[in-house]
KEKE-3310 file (N, C-alpha, C; in steps of 0.2 Angstrom, whole numbers, plus 5000, padded with zeros to 4 digits):
npx = (5026:5032:5034:5021:5019:5026:5020:5007:5011:5016:5005:4995:5002:5005:4992:4988:4997:4994:4980:4979:4990:5001:5014:5031:5044:5061:5064:5077:5082:5078:5085:5093:5096:5096:5089:5076:5065:5050:5041:5026:5014:4996:4984:4973:4965:4971:4985:4992:4995:5001:5012:5022:5023:5033:5045:5059:5060:5052:5039:5034:5020:5012:4997:4979:4971:4958:4958:4962:4953:4940:4924:4917:4917:4922:4930:4939:4946:4951:4960:4969:4974:4980:4989:4997:5003:5012:5008:5006:4996:4990:4985:4975:4972:4980:4992:4997:4995:4999:5013:5016:5014:5024:5035:5033:5036:5049:5055:5053:5062:5074:5076:5081:5073:5061:5051:5035:5026:5013:5014:5004:4994:4982:4970:4970:4957:4953:4963:4973:4989:4993:4998:5012:5013:5024:5029:5036:5048:5053:5055:5065:5076:5077:5079:5090:5089:5088:5076:5065:5057:5041:5030:5013:5004:4990:4982:4971:4961:4960:4955:4943:4938:4927:4924:4924:4926:4939:4944:4947:4952:4962:4979:4988:5002:5019:5032:5049:5059:5076:5085:5084:5095:5096:5106:5113:5105:5105:5102:5094:5080:5070:5068:5056:5056:5066:5060:5049:5054:5061:5050:5043:5052:5052:5039:5039:5048:5040:5029:5035:5038:5025:5017:5007:4995:5000:4994:4994:4989:4982:4976:4966:4959:4954:4946:4936:4930:4924:4916:4906:4901:4895:4885:4877:4871:4856:4848:4844:4853:4865:4863:4863:4876:4883:4878:4885:4897:4905:4904:4909:4920:4913:4910:4915:4921:4923:4936:4942:4951:4969)
npy = (4903:4915:4917:4920:4932:4941:4939:4944:4957:4961:4960:4968:4980:4989:4992:4999:5010:5016:5020:5027:5035:5035:5042:5042:5045:5046:5032:5027:5027:5015:5000:4989:4976:4964:4964:4975:4987:4993:5006:5013:5026:5024:5026:5021:5007:5005:5007:4995:4992:5003:5007:4996:4996:5005:4999:4988:4977:4963:4966:4961:4962:4964:4959:4961:4948:4944:4944:4932:4922:4922:4915:4904:4907:4920:4921:4911:4916:4928:4923:4916:4926:4935:4928:4923:4935:4937:4942:4942:4935:4944:4944:4954:4954:4955:4951:4935:4933:4944:4942:4931:4937:4946:4937:4931:4942:4943:4932:4935:4945:4939:4931:4940:4949:4962:4970:4976:4987:4994:5006:5013:5003:5002:5009:5027:5037:5049:5055:5061:5058:5045:5040:5029:5011:5001:4989:4990:4995:4985:4975:4980:4981:4968:4961:4968:4978:4991:5005:5011:5025:5028:5037:5037:5047:5057:5046:5045:5054:5049:5036:5036:5032:5018:5018:5010:5013:5022:5039:5046:5059:5061:5059:5046:5045:5040:5042:5039:5039:5043:5029:5024:5022:5011:5006:5010:5006:4993:4977:4982:4978:4975:4986:4997:5011:5014:5008:5016:5028:5026:5022:5034:5043:5037:5039:5053:5055:5050:5059:5071:5068:5065:5076:5076:5081:5077:5066:5063:5050:5033:5027:5017:5020:5032:5029:5022:5031:5040:5031:5029:5042:5043:5033:5039:5049:5056:5046:5053:5064:5057:5053:5065:5069:5059:5062:5074:5070:5069:5060:5049:5035:5018:5005:4993:4986:4979:4983:4987:4992:4989)
npz = (4949:4946:4933:4929:4934:4926:4914:4916:4919:4906:4898:4904:4907:4895:4892:4903:4903:4891:4892:4905:4906:4916:4927:4933:4945:4950:4949:4948:4960:4966:4970:4959:4961:4975:4992:4997:5003:4998:5005:5005:5004:5004:4993:4985:4977:4965:4968:4969:4956:4949:4957:4955:4941:4934:4936:4934:4941:4950:4962:4977:4986:5003:5005:5009:5017:5013:4999:4996:5001:4996:4990:4978:4960:4958:4970:4968:4956:4960:4970:4962:4954:4962:4969:4959:4955:4964:4977:4995:5007:5020:5036:5046:5059:5070:5083:5084:5070:5064:5067:5059:5046:5046:5046:5034:5026:5029:5023:5009:5008:5012:5001:4992:4986:4981:4993:4995:5005:5015:5026:5034:5035:5030:5018:5015:5022:5018:5010:5016:5025:5036:5053:5053:5055:5065:5060:5047:5051:5059:5050:5041:5050:5054:5042:5038:5027:5015:5015:5004:5002:4996:4986:4981:4970:4967:4966:4975:4970:4958:4959:4969:4986:4988:4975:4959:4946:4938:4937:4922:4919:4928:4931:4937:4948:4953:4965:4969:4983:4989:4995:5012:5025:5038:5046:5058:5068:5069:5077:5086:5085:5094:5101:5106:5105:5096:5085:5083:5081:5069:5060:5060:5054:5041:5037:5037:5026:5016:5016:5012:4999:4994:4997:5005:5018:5035:5048:5064:5069:5069:5053:5053:5064:5062:5051:5057:5065:5055:5049:5059:5061:5048:5049:5059:5052:5044:5031:5019:5019:5018:5005:4998:5000:4993:4980:4978:4978:4990:5000:5013:5015:5011:5023:5018:5003:4986:4983:4995:5010:5011)
capx = (5021:5036:5033:5014:5019:5029:5015:5002:5013:5017:4999:4992:5006:5004:4985:4988:5001:4990:4973:4979:4996:5004:5020:5035:5050:5065:5065:5084:5083:5076:5091:5092:5097:5096:5083:5074:5058:5046:5037:5022:5007:4991:4978:4968:4967:4976:4992:4995:4997:5005:5018:5027:5023:5039:5051:5061:5060:5046:5038:5030:5016:5008:4990:4974:4970:4952:4959:4963:4948:4933:4921:4914:4922:4925:4935:4945:4949:4955:4965:4974:4977:4984:4995:5001:5007:5016:5005:5006:4990:4991:4980:4976:4969:4985:4995:5001:4994:5004:5020:5016:5015:5031:5040:5032:5040:5057:5057:5054:5068:5080:5077:5084:5067:5058:5045:5031:5022:5009:5015:4998:4990:4975:4970:4968:4950:4952:4968:4979:4994:4992:5003:5014:5014:5031:5031:5041:5055:5056:5057:5071:5081:5079:5082:5095:5087:5086:5069:5064:5051:5037:5024:5008:5002:4984:4978:4964:4957:4960:4950:4940:4935:4921:4923:4928:4928:4944:4943:4952:4955:4967:4985:4991:5010:5023:5039:5053:5064:5082:5085:5085:5099:5096:5111:5115:5100:5105:5102:5089:5074:5065:5067:5050:5057:5069:5056:5044:5058:5062:5044:5041:5057:5050:5033:5041:5050:5034:5025:5039:5037:5018:5014:5001:4995:5001:4989:4997:4984:4981:4971:4960:4955:4950:4940:4930:4926:4921:4910:4901:4898:4890:4879:4872:4868:4850:4849:4844:4859:4870:4862:4865:4883:4885:4877:4890:4904:4908:4903:4915:4921:4909:4913:4918:4919:4928:4943:4943:4958:4974)
capy = (4909:4921:4919:4923:4939:4945:4938:4949:4964:4962:4961:4974:4986:4993:4995:5004:5016:5019:5022:5031:5039:5036:5045:5040:5049:5043:5025:5026:5026:5008:4995:4984:4969:4964:4965:4982:4988:4999:5008:5018:5028:5020:5030:5018:5000:5005:5007:4989:4991:5009:5007:4992:4997:5007:4995:4982:4971:4961:4968:4957:4966:4961:4961:4959:4940:4943:4943:4924:4918:4922:4909:4904:4908:4926:4920:4908:4920:4933:4920:4914:4932:4939:4923:4923:4941:4937:4945:4938:4936:4948:4943:4960:4953:4957:4946:4929:4933:4949:4940:4927:4941:4948:4931:4930:4947:4942:4927:4938:4949:4934:4929:4945:4952:4969:4969:4982:4987:5001:5007:5015:4997:5003:5015:5033:5038:5056:5058:5063:5053:5044:5037:5022:5005:4999:4983:4991:4996:4978:4971:4983:4979:4960:4959:4973:4980:4998:5006:5016:5029:5028:5041:5037:5054:5057:5040:5046:5057:5044:5031:5038:5026:5015:5019:5005:5016:5027:5045:5047:5065:5061:5055:5044:5045:5038:5045:5034:5043:5040:5024:5026:5017:5011:5001:5012:5003:4985:4974:4985:4977:4974:4992:5001:5018:5014:5006:5021:5034:5024:5023:5041:5045:5034:5043:5060:5056:5049:5065:5076:5065:5065:5083:5075:5083:5072:5066:5058:5045:5028:5027:5013:5023:5038:5026:5020:5037:5042:5026:5030:5048:5041:5029:5043:5054:5054:5043:5059:5068:5053:5052:5071:5069:5055:5065:5079:5067:5071:5055:5046:5028:5013:5001:4988:4985:4974:4986:4990:4994:4983)
capz = (4948:4944:4926:4928:4936:4920:4909:4918:4918:4899:4895:4907:4907:4890:4892:4909:4901:4885:4895:4911:4906:4923:4927:4938:4946:4955:4948:4949:4968:4968:4969:4953:4964:4982:4995:4998:5005:4996:5010:5002:5006:5001:4991:4981:4975:4960:4970:4968:4949:4947:4960:4952:4934:4930:4939:4930:4946:4953:4968:4981:4991:5008:5003:5014:5016:5010:4992:4995:5005:4994:4988:4971:4954:4959:4975:4964:4951:4964:4973:4957:4951:4967:4971:4953:4954:4970:4983:5001:5011:5026:5041:5050:5066:5075:5087:5080:5063:5062:5067:5053:5041:5047:5044:5027:5023:5029:5018:5003:5008:5012:4994:4988:4982:4983:4996:4995:5011:5016:5034:5037:5037:5026:5013:5018:5021:5016:5006:5020:5027:5043:5056:5051:5060:5066:5056:5042:5054:5061:5044:5039:5054:5054:5036:5036:5020:5015:5014:4999:5003:4990:4986:4976:4969:4963:4967:4979:4966:4952:4961:4976:4990:4986:4967:4955:4940:4939:4933:4917:4919:4933:4929:4943:4948:4959:4966:4973:4986:4990:5000:5019:5028:5046:5049:5064:5073:5068:5083:5091:5082:5099:5105:5103:5104:5090:5079:5082:5078:5062:5056:5059:5049:5035:5035:5035:5019:5011:5016:5008:4992:4992:4998:5009:5025:5040:5053:5069:5071:5064:5048:5054:5069:5058:5047:5062:5067:5050:5048:5065:5059:5043:5052:5063:5048:5040:5024:5014:5019:5014:4997:4995:5000:4988:4974:4977:4978:4996:5005:5016:5012:5014:5027:5014:4996:4983:4983:5002:5012:5010)
cpx = (5025:5035:5026:5014:5021:5024:5010:5005:5014:5010:4995:4996:5005:4997:4985:4991:4997:4984:4974:4985:4999:5011:5024:5041:5054:5066:5073:5086:5081:5082:5089:5092:5097:5090:5082:5067:5055:5041:5032:5016:5002:4984:4972:4970:4971:4983:4996:4998:5002:5011:5024:5028:5030:5045:5052:5061:5053:5045:5033:5026:5013:5001:4985:4972:4963:4952:4960:4958:4941:4931:4919:4920:4925:4931:4941:4949:4954:4961:4971:4978:4982:4990:4999:5005:5011:5014:5005:5000:4993:4985:4980:4973:4974:4988:4999:5000:4998:5011:5021:5017:5022:5036:5039:5036:5047:5059:5058:5061:5075:5081:5080:5079:5065:5052:5041:5026:5019:5010:5009:4993:4984:4975:4968:4961:4949:4958:4974:4983:4994:4998:5005:5014:5021:5034:5036:5048:5058:5058:5064:5077:5083:5082:5088:5095:5086:5079:5069:5057:5047:5031:5019:5005:4996:4980:4971:4959:4955:4954:4948:4938:4928:4919:4927:4930:4933:4941:4949:4955:4961:4973:4988:4999:5013:5030:5043:5058:5071:5082:5087:5089:5099:5101:5114:5110:5100:5106:5097:5082:5068:5064:5062:5052:5061:5065:5051:5048:5059:5056:5042:5046:5054:5044:5034:5044:5045:5030:5029:5038:5030:5015:5008:5001:4996:4996:4992:4992:4984:4975:4965:4956:4951:4944:4934:4926:4922:4915:4905:4898:4893:4884:4874:4868:4861:4852:4849:4850:4865:4869:4864:4872:4886:4884:4882:4897:4908:4907:4909:4915:4915:4913:4917:4916:4924:4935:4944:4950:4962:4978)
cpy = (4915:4922:4922:4930:4943:4944:4943:4956:4966:4963:4967:4981:4991:4996:5000:5011:5020:5023:5028:5036:5040:5038:5042:5044:5045:5035:5023:5025:5019:5003:4990:4977:4970:4965:4972:4982:4994:5001:5014:5020:5024:5024:5027:5011:5000:5006:5001:4988:4997:5009:5002:4993:4999:5004:4989:4976:4969:4964:4964:4961:4961:4963:4958:4951:4939:4942:4935:4920:4918:4916:4910:4905:4915:4925:4916:4912:4925:4929:4918:4920:4935:4934:4923:4929:4942:4940:4940:4939:4939:4947:4949:4960:4954:4950:4941:4930:4939:4947:4935:4931:4944:4943:4930:4935:4946:4937:4930:4942:4944:4931:4934:4949:4959:4967:4976:4982:4994:5002:5009:5009:4997:5009:5021:5034:5045:5059:5060:5057:5052:5040:5030:5017:5003:4993:4984:4992:4989:4974:4974:4981:4972:4958:4963:4975:4987:4999:5012:5019:5030:5032:5040:5044:5054:5051:5041:5049:5053:5039:5032:5032:5024:5015:5014:5008:5022:5033:5047:5053:5066:5057:5053:5044:5041:5041:5040:5039:5039:5034:5026:5020:5017:5007:5004:5009:4996:4982:4977:4984:4976:4981:4996:5008:5019:5013:5012:5027:5032:5025:5030:5045:5043:5038:5050:5060:5054:5055:5070:5074:5066:5072:5082:5079:5077:5072:5061:5054:5039:5028:5023:5016:5029:5035:5024:5026:5040:5038:5028:5036:5047:5038:5034:5048:5051:5051:5049:5063:5064:5053:5059:5072:5065:5058:5071:5076:5068:5065:5051:5038:5023:5009:4995:4987:4981:4977:4990:4990:4987:4983)
cpz = (4946:4937:4925:4929:4930:4914:4910:4917:4910:4896:4898:4907:4902:4890:4898:4906:4895:4888:4900:4911:4913:4922:4933:4938:4951:4954:4949:4956:4970:4966:4963:4956:4972:4985:4997:5000:5002:5001:5007:5006:5002:5000:4988:4980:4970:4961:4968:4961:4947:4951:4957:4944:4931:4932:4935:4934:4948:4960:4972:4987:4997:5007:5008:5012:5013:5002:4991:4998:5002:4991:4981:4966:4956:4964:4972:4960:4955:4967:4968:4955:4956:4969:4965:4952:4960:4976:4989:5005:5018:5031:5046:5056:5071:5078:5083:5073:5061:5062:5061:5047:5040:5044:5037:5023:5023:5024:5011:5003:5008:5005:4989:4984:4985:4987:4997:5001:5012:5024:5037:5038:5033:5022:5017:5017:5018:5012:5010:5022:5034:5046:5054:5057:5060:5063:5051:5045:5056:5055:5041:5043:5054:5048:5034:5029:5020:5013:5009:5000:4996:4991:4980:4976:4965:4963:4970:4974:4959:4953:4968:4980:4988:4979:4964:4949:4941:4935:4928:4916:4924:4931:4936:4943:4954:4959:4971:4976:4987:4996:5007:5022:5036:5049:5056:5070:5073:5075:5088:5089:5088:5103:5102:5102:5097:5084:5078:5078:5070:5057:5055:5054:5042:5032:5034:5028:5014:5011:5012:5001:4989:4992:5002:5016:5030:5046:5058:5073:5066:5060:5050:5060:5066:5054:5051:5064:5061:5048:5053:5063:5053:5045:5055:5058:5045:5033:5019:5014:5016:5007:4994:4995:4994:4981:4973:4977:4984:5001:5007:5014:5015:5018:5024:5007:4993:4983:4990:5004:5012:5016)
residu = (MET:GLY:VAL:PHE:TYR:TRP:VAL:VAL:LYS:ALA:ILE:ILE:GLY:PRO:PHE:LEU:ARG:LEU:LEU:PHE:ARG:PRO:TRP:ALA:GLU:GLY:THR:GLU:ASN:VAL:PRO:ARG:THR:GLY:PRO:ALA:ILE:LEU:ALA:SER:ASN:HIS:LEU:SER:PHE:SER:ASP:HIS:PHE:PHE:ALA:PRO:LEU:PRO:LEU:PRO:ARG:LYS:VAL:VAL:PHE:LEU:ALA:LYS:SER:GLU:TYR:PHE:THR:GLY:ARG:GLY:VAL:LYS:GLY:LEU:LEU:SER:ARG:VAL:PHE:PHE:SER:GLY:ILE:GLY:GLN:ILE:PRO:LEU:ASP:ARG:THR:GLY:GLY:ALA:ALA:SER:GLU:ARG:ALA:LEU:ARG:ALA:GLY:LEU:ARG:VAL:LEU:ALA:ALA:GLY:GLU:LEU:LEU:GLY:ILE:TYR:PRO:GLU:GLY:THR:ARG:THR:PRO:ASP:GLY:ARG:LEU:TYR:ARG:GLY:LYS:THR:GLY:VAL:ALA:ARG:LEU:ALA:LEU:GLU:ALA:ARG:ALA:PRO:VAL:ILE:PRO:THR:ALA:MET:VAL:GLY:GLY:PHE:GLU:PHE:GLN:PRO:PRO:GLY:LYS:LEU:ALA:PRO:ARG:LEU:ALA:VAL:ARG:PRO:GLY:VAL:ARG:PHE:GLY:LYS:PRO:LEU:ASP:PHE:SER:ARG:TYR:TYR:GLY:LEU:GLU:GLN:ASP:ARG:ILE:VAL:LEU:ARG:ALA:MET:THR:ASP:GLU:ILE:MET:TYR:GLU:ILE:MET:LYS:LEU:SER:GLY:GLN:GLU:TYR:VAL:ASP:GLU:TYR:ALA:GLN:ARG:ALA:LYS:GLY:ARG:LEU:THR:SER:ALA:LEU:ARG:ARG:GLU:PRO:VAL:GLY:ALA:ARG:ARG:GLU:GLU:ALA:ARG:LEU:GLY:GLU:THR:VAL:PRO:ALA:THR:HIS:ASP:ALA:ALA:ASP:GLU:ASP)
# end
């Protein structure tokens, strides 16, 4: 499947560059060899494409399992595509499922590859940066790999929640920060205080790179609150918000949270 990744990138890459004119900064901060973790904010479905586009290395992302479990022709095409470009299904139900996802990520790093992860656990509901989950810290300590803070920029406006068609007037971008070395914490991967401190440091670096406002709350919880508020609103009000382009995200769509 590794060949398929480069074939897809060779075909789609020039098209993306020509049509959307994406930009990138700090690519020199991403190691050319060896295991490393790209820890990124998550603004839109397009992040999967624009984050790895400027890099000469393959990036394996942990992606939501729904991409791999669809039925019919659409489900088959989705499964083949995301498997072919190296995505790993991530079951977000927690518990044993989360542990299996962690092990899958460790196998990627043990093979000396780049692993992409979204510490927020889901797409931002409003363009702000939310609290990171500590899985990224565990991966960094257990694999003894550096973390590259990565900031997607403009993606929320480029492809707003619930919208499949991108806005051509917005140029999406990505910034790669300097690698974060957490060797001082090696051997402490079971210490929750250490994991939280590391995760907060990673999110702080992402915030500096992206310029986003930070919210000390999990994005999934904020999404639930926004969805509840939307359901309580009269249908007419929701239609008016949609007309004005101010509606909150739908509960699910083809490009929902990852």
